[in-house]
C-alpha positions, -999 to 999 in steps of 0.1 A, spaced: 138 -363 -57 158 -387 -79 194 -384 -85 203 -363 -111 218 -386 -138 209 -397 -176 230 -431 -171 209 -459 -165 221 -492 -144 215 -522 -167 192 -549 -153 196 -585 -165 168 -610 -154 187 -642 -143 155 -661 -132 120 -651 -129 95 -678 -117 68 -682 -93 94 -682 -62 118 -657 -68 131 -631 -92 169 -628 -96 181 -596 -111 219 -586 -119 223 -549 -120 255 -533 -136 262 -498 -128 286 -473 -147 299 -448 -122 270 -423 -112 241 -446 -131 211 -449 -113 182 -474 -114 154 -448 -114 126 -448 -89 111 -478 -84 95 -501 -56 94 -539 -49 62 -561 -45 80 -586 -25 109 -587 1 143 -587 -13 180 -585 -4 212 -573 -24 244 -592 -31 272 -571 -39 295 -587 -67 321 -559 -70 329 -537 -38 317 -501 -43 294 -472 -29 256 -474 -32 236 -441 -29 198 -448 -18 171 -424 -17 152 -448 7 115 -454 10 89 -478 -2 98 -464 -36 135 -458 -40 163 -447 -64 199 -464 -63 228 -450 -76 267 -459 -80 286 -436 -61 318 -451 -69 341 -440 -93 343 -475 -109 317 -498 -124 298 -518 -99 274 -550 -99 250 -566 -77 226 -593 -76 190 -585 -62 169 -614 -52 132 -609 -47 112 -637 -27 78 -639 -42 67 -674 -26 88 -682 2 69 -713 8 81 -725 -27 119 -722 -16 138 -755 -12 158 -757 22 191 -776 17 198 -799 45 226 -788 69 262 -800 68 
């Protein structure tokens, strides 16, 4: 069951190419992404501290459980072989 909320989180695509899709998500308090799934491996970097409530699974729903706005960047890796490795040091 999805979270009960009529406030949508706001996605802003930063980059979408053959290697990665980078999306910034902005959430008002209680905002949700709505049920969705990812076609590629992904990770999230929080831009503001906060509480994320997640209905887990292949398809999932994410909610801002904080009493303040939060934001994160989601990076989906479409083609790991196309990523450029930076030299160490």
